[in-house]
TIKOLDO-713130 format. One record per residue (C-alpha): z negated, x negated, y. Coordinates in steps of 0.02 Angstrom, whole numbers, padded with zeros to 5 digits, always signed. Example, Ala and Ser with C-alpha at 12.3 -4.5 7.8 and 13.67 -1.06 7.14 Angstrom:
residues 2
-00390-00615-00225 -00357-00684-00053 
END
This chain:
residues 238
-02261+06264-01766 -02126+06268-01631 -02120+06136-01496 -02148+06274-01366 -02309+06330-01452 -02369+06150-01461 -02342+06127-01275 -02438+06287-01238 -02581+06257-01359 -02613+06074-01322 -02657+06094-01136 -02773+06239-01181 -02859+06131-01311 -02882+05982-01197 -02929+06079-01039 -03091+06150-01111 -03187+05990-01074 -03160+06011-00887 -03265+06168-00868 -03445+06161-00812 -03484+05974-00818 -03618+05881-00719 -03476+05801-00619 -03427+05967-00540 -03440+05944-00352 -03424+05755-00358 -03270+05693-00263 -03144+05598-00367 -03035+05526-00229 -03086+05386-00111 -02958+05447+00015 -02893+05272+00054 -02724+05220+00121 -02619+05091+00030 -02681+04958+00152 -02862+05009+00125 -02840+04998-00064 -02780+04820-00043 -02932+04784+00067 -03048+04864-00062 -02982+04754-00202 -02996+04602-00089 -03178+04646-00057 -03219+04677-00241 -03125+04528-00315 -03242+04387-00258 -03395+04493-00303 -03342+04506-00485 -03252+04338-00494 -03081+04416-00527 -02911+04388-00451 -02837+04549-00521 -02923+04718-00503 -02865+04886-00571 -02959+05040-00512 -02974+05157-00661 -03083+05295-00590 -03189+05341-00439 -03339+05453-00403 -03399+05490-00226 -03542+05590-00150 -03646+05586+00010 -03599+05410+00064 -03608+05336-00111 -03458+05280-00213 -03447+05226-00394 -03288+05131-00433 -03236+05100-00613 -03132+04941-00624 -03040+04831-00747 -03045+04646-00703 -02940+04592-00853 -03065+04454-00891 -03220+04552-00944 -03277+04726-00994 -03225+04871-00883 -03363+04893-00754 -03440+05028-00643 -03485+04966-00468 -03607+05069-00365 -03584+05061-00175 -03671+05141-00027 -03591+05128+00144 -03423+05049+00183 -03339+05002+00019 -03212+04894+00111 -03342+04772+00175 -03507+04795+00082 -03573+04719-00079 -03604+04833-00227 -03783+04890-00254 -03777+04882-00443 -03652+04863-00584 -03647+04935-00759 -03532+04891-00903 -03528+04912-01090 -03544+05066-01198 -03679+05198-01223 -03706+05330-01354 -03721+05516-01321 -03909+05498-01346 -03933+05375-01202 -03903+05491-01054 -04087+05495-01003 -04100+05306-01013 -03946+05287-00903 -04018+05411-00776 -04178+05309-00761 -04082+05146-00747 -03969+05210-00608 -04114+05280-00506 -04211+05116-00521 -04066+05001-00479 -03979+05109-00348 -04121+05182-00243 -04070+05334-00143 -03918+05378-00248 -03891+05568-00247 -03964+05658-00397 -03801+05746-00433 -03707+05582-00438 -03838+05507-00554 -03821+05653-00675 -03631+05643-00664 -03625+05458-00705 -03752+05469-00846 -03656+05613-00925 -03487+05533-00895 -03535+05368-00978 -03633+05446-01121 -03493+05571-01153 -03380+05426-01202 -03511+05379-01332 -03486+05539-01430 -03334+05469-01519 -03396+05336-01642 -03430+05404-01815 -03343+05485-01964 -03252+05652-01955 -03188+05719-02120 -03115+05871-02206 -03071+05778-02367 -03120+05878-02521 -03075+05900-02704 -02984+06062-02749 -03094+06149-02879 -02947+06199-02992 -02816+06062-02974 -02937+05920-02932 -02816+05864-02798 -02890+05782-02644 -02845+05874-02484 -02881+05851-02299 -02902+05713-02171 -03032+05583-02125 -03050+05482-01965 -03179+05346-01939 -03200+05284-01760 -03283+05118-01723 -03326+05020-01567 -03273+04838-01567 -03279+04684-01456 -03243+04717-01273 -03296+04899-01283 -03133+04948-01369 -03119+05092-01493 -03024+05092-01658 -02986+05226-01787 -02963+05215-01975 -02863+05365-02036 -02823+05439-02207 -02729+05598-02254 -02724+05683-02423 -02610+05814-02501 -02650+05786-02684 -02646+05599-02669 -02725+05499-02529 -02629+05389-02408 -02684+05210-02386 -02801+05185-02236 -02714+05143-02073 -02797+05068-01920 -02752+05098-01738 -02827+05060-01566 -02890+05214-01473 -02870+05250-01288 -03003+05358-01204 -02976+05449-01040 -03129+05394-00942 -03128+05554-00839 -03128+05680-00981 -03173+05594-01144 -03007+05647-01220 -02931+05513-01329 -02762+05465-01399 -02694+05348-01532 -02529+05313-01619 -02531+05266-01802 -02427+05120-01867 -02305+05106-02011 -02261+05257-02116 -02380+05368-02016 -02292+05331-01851 -02180+05484-01874 -02330+05596-01837 -02320+05540-01656 -02466+05518-01538 -02630+05604-01578 -02721+05696-01437 -02902+05744-01470 -03078+05770-01409 -03254+05798-01478 -03323+05973-01455 -03500+06025-01408 -03527+06063-01593 -03482+05882-01637 -03315+05930-01715 -03158+05829-01686 -03011+05937-01638 -02837+05877-01598 -02651+05878-01632 -02513+05755-01669 -02350+05762-01573 -02262+05832-01726 -02376+05985-01721 -02498+05939-01860 -02672+05989-01800 -02846+05953-01868 -03024+06011-01848 -03143+05887-01929 -03333+05901-01933 -03438+05746-01905 -03510+05705-02077 -03531+05568-02205 -03370+05493-02273 -03290+05578-02422 -03301+05408-02508 -03490+05392-02493 
END
């Protein structure tokens, strides 16, 4: 596959997740000046007992703001505000990880702990957080060729570890099977797209860009043009 085709195909692949989500209509920019951003971090810092704050993502609707932060000393956290975010205390906080099956539970929790929060914002946040929980599991196309008995395909196992961090164990087969390699995974908190870069001999593949489809398939492509479509299923080795 030519580099030009990769550059055309990859944005088309990754852009599908933007269409028609529960976060449509929710503002994603706080509209703050540089000075106001400094004031915001100064307001948040003492509330979460942190001296360094990175703002990862924001969600805003009808006077409510949800700010996703990294304090560098605990799990990344969602802070729910109503009113002036530069001076007020957050109404509730949420951190950790949720599975794709916990959207309804999150919706109930947000409504109980943040009374008056707009319904659309509740649905957006529940979907957004649960969407990240689609990733953990095994995705595999490994199979035995019926005539040559060679093993062919790919397998990726994603796990969630301490601190809410994701890891992948990857194997590739073209007759023989490569040894398993492990890599940390970065997830785009806005879209659920994820990336990782394999170590050692597999590093030449470049960075992997992928996502989980509505049909629970993993689709993605390495920088060198090698693409995969892997169904969620039991491991080939089970």
